[in-house]
PyMOL commands that place a pseudoatom at each C-alpha (Angstrom):
pseudoatom trace, name=CA, resn=UNK, resi=1, chain=A, elem=C, hetatm=0, pos=[49.992, 106.103, 125.182]
pseudoatom trace, name=CA, resn=UNK, resi=2, chain=A, elem=C, hetatm=0, pos=[47.770, 103.905, 123.987]
pseudoatom trace, name=CA, resn=UNK, resi=3, chain=A, elem=C, hetatm=0, pos=[49.354, 100.384, 122.501]
pseudoatom trace, name=CA, resn=UNK, resi=4, chain=A, elem=C, hetatm=0, pos=[47.987, 97.708, 120.169]
pseudoatom trace, name=CA, resn=UNK, resi=5, chain=A, elem=C, hetatm=0, pos=[48.631, 94.456, 120.192]
pseudoatom trace, name=CA, resn=UNK, resi=6, chain=A, elem=C, hetatm=0, pos=[50.728, 92.966, 117.529]
pseudoatom trace, name=CA, resn=UNK, resi=7, chain=A, elem=C, hetatm=0, pos=[51.350, 89.009, 116.257]
pseudoatom trace, name=CA, resn=UNK, resi=8, chain=A, elem=C, hetatm=0, pos=[55.241, 88.997, 117.057]
pseudoatom trace, name=CA, resn=UNK, resi=9, chain=A, elem=C, hetatm=0, pos=[57.160, 86.279, 119.189]
pseudoatom trace, name=CA, resn=UNK, resi=10, chain=A, elem=C, hetatm=0, pos=[59.160, 88.947, 120.654]
pseudoatom trace, name=CA, resn=UNK, resi=11, chain=A, elem=C, hetatm=0, pos=[56.620, 92.326, 120.874]
pseudoatom trace, name=CA, resn=UNK, resi=12, chain=A, elem=C, hetatm=0, pos=[53.522, 92.577, 122.395]
pseudoatom trace, name=CA, resn=UNK, resi=13, chain=A, elem=C, hetatm=0, pos=[52.257, 95.626, 121.564]
pseudoatom trace, name=CA, resn=UNK, resi=14, chain=A, elem=C, hetatm=0, pos=[53.238, 99.055, 119.672]
pseudoatom trace, name=CA, resn=UNK, resi=15, chain=A, elem=C, hetatm=0, pos=[51.866, 102.809, 119.876]
pseudoatom trace, name=CA, resn=UNK, resi=16, chain=A, elem=C, hetatm=0, pos=[52.543, 105.908, 118.342]
pseudoatom trace, name=CA, resn=UNK, resi=17, chain=A, elem=C, hetatm=0, pos=[52.377, 109.278, 119.163]
pseudoatom trace, name=CA, resn=UNK, resi=18, chain=A, elem=C, hetatm=0, pos=[52.403, 111.516, 115.532]
pseudoatom trace, name=CA, resn=UNK, resi=19, chain=A, elem=C, hetatm=0, pos=[52.683, 114.948, 117.820]
pseudoatom trace, name=CA, resn=UNK, resi=20, chain=A, elem=C, hetatm=0, pos=[55.700, 113.700, 119.401]
pseudoatom trace, name=CA, resn=UNK, resi=21, chain=A, elem=C, hetatm=0, pos=[56.980, 111.264, 117.014]
pseudoatom trace, name=CA, resn=UNK, resi=22, chain=A, elem=C, hetatm=0, pos=[57.452, 109.030, 119.700]
pseudoatom trace, name=CA, resn=UNK, resi=23, chain=A, elem=C, hetatm=0, pos=[57.046, 105.096, 119.188]
pseudoatom trace, name=CA, resn=UNK, resi=24, chain=A, elem=C, hetatm=0, pos=[56.303, 102.939, 122.300]
pseudoatom trace, name=CA, resn=UNK, resi=25, chain=A, elem=C, hetatm=0, pos=[57.429, 99.370, 122.238]
pseudoatom trace, name=CA, resn=UNK, resi=26, chain=A, elem=C, hetatm=0, pos=[56.125, 96.783, 124.784]
pseudoatom trace, name=CA, resn=UNK, resi=27, chain=A, elem=C, hetatm=0, pos=[57.883, 93.500, 124.537]
pseudoatom trace, name=CA, resn=UNK, resi=28, chain=A, elem=C, hetatm=0, pos=[56.590, 90.127, 125.695]
pseudoatom trace, name=CA, resn=UNK, resi=29, chain=A, elem=C, hetatm=0, pos=[59.052, 90.264, 128.815]
pseudoatom trace, name=CA, resn=UNK, resi=30, chain=A, elem=C, hetatm=0, pos=[57.107, 93.387, 130.035]
pseudoatom trace, name=CA, resn=UNK, resi=31, chain=A, elem=C, hetatm=0, pos=[60.083, 95.760, 129.435]
pseudoatom trace, name=CA, resn=UNK, resi=32, chain=A, elem=C, hetatm=0, pos=[58.200, 99.010, 127.370]
pseudoatom trace, name=CA, resn=UNK, resi=33, chain=A, elem=C, hetatm=0, pos=[60.572, 101.370, 125.496]
pseudoatom trace, name=CA, resn=UNK, resi=34, chain=A, elem=C, hetatm=0, pos=[60.164, 104.568, 123.894]
pseudoatom trace, name=CA, resn=UNK, resi=35, chain=A, elem=C, hetatm=0, pos=[61.666, 105.537, 120.927]
pseudoatom trace, name=CA, resn=UNK, resi=36, chain=A, elem=C, hetatm=0, pos=[62.107, 109.301, 119.791]
pseudoatom trace, name=CA, resn=UNK, resi=37, chain=A, elem=C, hetatm=0, pos=[61.978, 111.215, 116.487]
pseudoatom trace, name=CA, resn=UNK, resi=38, chain=A, elem=C, hetatm=0, pos=[60.688, 108.282, 114.622]
pseudoatom trace, name=CA, resn=UNK, resi=39, chain=A, elem=C, hetatm=0, pos=[58.686, 109.660, 111.685]
pseudoatom trace, name=CA, resn=UNK, resi=40, chain=A, elem=C, hetatm=0, pos=[55.095, 108.515, 110.927]
pseudoatom trace, name=CA, resn=UNK, resi=41, chain=A, elem=C, hetatm=0, pos=[55.888, 106.636, 107.773]
pseudoatom trace, name=CA, resn=UNK, resi=42, chain=A, elem=C, hetatm=0, pos=[58.851, 104.003, 110.002]
pseudoatom trace, name=CA, resn=UNK, resi=43, chain=A, elem=C, hetatm=0, pos=[55.789, 103.920, 112.142]
pseudoatom trace, name=CA, resn=UNK, resi=44, chain=A, elem=C, hetatm=0, pos=[53.650, 103.190, 109.145]
pseudoatom trace, name=CA, resn=UNK, resi=45, chain=A, elem=C, hetatm=0, pos=[56.223, 100.582, 107.652]
pseudoatom trace, name=CA, resn=UNK, resi=46, chain=A, elem=C, hetatm=0, pos=[56.649, 99.431, 111.063]
pseudoatom trace, name=CA, resn=UNK, resi=47, chain=A, elem=C, hetatm=0, pos=[52.483, 98.178, 111.692]
pseudoatom trace, name=CA, resn=UNK, resi=48, chain=A, elem=C, hetatm=0, pos=[52.314, 96.931, 107.837]
pseudoatom trace, name=CA, resn=UNK, resi=49, chain=A, elem=C, hetatm=0, pos=[55.190, 94.501, 107.493]
pseudoatom trace, name=CA, resn=UNK, resi=50, chain=A, elem=C, hetatm=0, pos=[54.891, 90.872, 107.535]
pseudoatom trace, name=CA, resn=UNK, resi=51, chain=A, elem=C, hetatm=0, pos=[57.301, 90.221, 110.702]
pseudoatom trace, name=CA, resn=UNK, resi=52, chain=A, elem=C, hetatm=0, pos=[56.439, 93.161, 113.011]
pseudoatom trace, name=CA, resn=UNK, resi=53, chain=A, elem=C, hetatm=0, pos=[59.538, 91.882, 114.954]
pseudoatom trace, name=CA, resn=UNK, resi=54, chain=A, elem=C, hetatm=0, pos=[62.297, 91.495, 112.091]
pseudoatom trace, name=CA, resn=UNK, resi=55, chain=A, elem=C, hetatm=0, pos=[60.921, 94.990, 110.861]
pseudoatom trace, name=CA, resn=UNK, resi=56, chain=A, elem=C, hetatm=0, pos=[61.844, 96.496, 114.244]
pseudoatom trace, name=CA, resn=UNK, resi=57, chain=A, elem=C, hetatm=0, pos=[65.203, 94.864, 114.687]
pseudoatom trace, name=CA, resn=UNK, resi=58, chain=A, elem=C, hetatm=0, pos=[66.196, 95.687, 111.351]
pseudoatom trace, name=CA, resn=UNK, resi=59, chain=A, elem=C, hetatm=0, pos=[64.888, 99.490, 111.200]
pseudoatom trace, name=CA, resn=UNK, resi=60, chain=A, elem=C, hetatm=0, pos=[64.390, 100.882, 114.414]
pseudoatom trace, name=CA, resn=UNK, resi=61, chain=A, elem=C, hetatm=0, pos=[66.156, 99.130, 117.507]
pseudoatom trace, name=CA, resn=UNK, resi=62, chain=A, elem=C, hetatm=0, pos=[69.438, 100.944, 116.789]
pseudoatom trace, name=CA, resn=UNK, resi=63, chain=A, elem=C, hetatm=0, pos=[68.615, 103.806, 114.350]
pseudoatom trace, name=CA, resn=UNK, resi=64, chain=A, elem=C, hetatm=0, pos=[66.631, 106.070, 116.969]
pseudoatom trace, name=CA, resn=UNK, resi=65, chain=A, elem=C, hetatm=0, pos=[67.352, 107.112, 120.663]
pseudoatom trace, name=CA, resn=UNK, resi=66, chain=A, elem=C, hetatm=0, pos=[65.292, 105.591, 123.346]
pseudoatom trace, name=CA, resn=UNK, resi=67, chain=A, elem=C, hetatm=0, pos=[64.682, 105.058, 126.985]
pseudoatom trace, name=CA, resn=UNK, resi=68, chain=A, elem=C, hetatm=0, pos=[63.459, 102.606, 129.099]
pseudoatom trace, name=CA, resn=UNK, resi=69, chain=A, elem=C, hetatm=0, pos=[60.242, 103.066, 131.123]
for i in range(1, 69): cmd.bond("trace and resi %d" % i, "trace and resi %d" % (i + 1))
show_as sticks, trace
zoom trace
């Protein structure tokens, strides 16, 4: 999955596959996680937010199933 760099103290890049509704997050420490069943609207809000890291922590981290790659 292609990820785009983001401005964040904790996140390095974010990718999204609309067909599978999978959000992929790369953290600054190199860990990569995939979050499942994330609606396109949630991804859009994440990428438009003032702080990608805060939005992720508040709205995505504990709300969706995930797996570490």
